[in-house]
C-alpha positions in Angstrom: 42.7 14.4 -7.1 45.6 12.8 -9.6 46.5 9.3 -9.1 48.6 8.4 -11.7 46.8 4.2 -11.2 43.3 5.0 -11.8 42.2 5.6 -15.7 39.5 7.2 -16.0 38.0 7.1 -19.3 34.6 8.8 -20.8 32.0 7.2 -22.4 28.3 8.4 -23.5 25.3 6.6 -24.2 22.0 7.5 -26.0 19.5 8.5 -24.0 17.4 5.1 -24.5 20.2 2.8 -23.3 20.0 5.0 -19.7 18.5 4.4 -16.6 18.5 5.9 -12.7 18.9 3.9 -9.8 18.4 5.2 -6.1 21.5 6.9 -4.8 21.0 4.9 -2.3 21.5 1.9 -4.2 24.2 3.2 -6.1 26.1 4.7 -2.9 25.7 0.6 -1.9 27.1 -0.9 -4.8 30.4 1.4 -4.5 30.5 0.5 -1.3 30.3 -3.3 -2.4 33.1 -2.4 -5.6 35.8 -1.2 -3.1 35.1 -4.6 -0.6 35.4 -6.8 -2.9 38.6 -4.8 -4.9 40.0 -4.9 -1.2 39.3 -8.9 -0.4 40.9 -9.4 -4.6 44.0 -7.2 -3.6 43.9 -9.4 0.2 43.7 -12.6 -1.8 46.7 -11.9 -4.0 49.1 -10.3 -1.4 48.8 -13.5 0.5 49.4 -15.8 -3.0 52.4 -14.0 -4.0 53.5 -14.0 -0.1 52.4 -17.6 0.6 54.8 -18.3 -2.8 57.5 -16.8 -2.4 60.8 -19.3 -2.0 62.2 -17.8 1.0 62.4 -19.2 4.5 59.8 -17.7 6.6 56.6 -17.8 8.1 53.5 -15.4 7.5 52.6 -14.0 11.1 49.1 -12.9 12.2 48.5 -9.0 13.3 48.0 -10.5 17.1 51.6 -12.1 16.9 52.9 -9.2 15.3 51.7 -6.5 17.3 52.6 -9.5 20.3 56.4 -9.0 18.9 56.9 -5.4 18.6 55.6 -5.4 21.8 52.3 -3.2 20.6 49.1 -3.3 20.9 46.1 -2.7 18.0 
């Protein structure tokens, strides 16, 4: 998968600087990282919406679904 927004950095470490962690803990840390990034992205999007000087308002998902005649 080649995502132009992802920057990969190859790092090397000396053996004495490396640690081992259980796979389950690594997976949990990755999941938490994804959740935090998504949360930060949502907060930034909301900040940008609220800082917009246009005349408008922010709708909830339920309000949009109702207005568009769709259900979630």
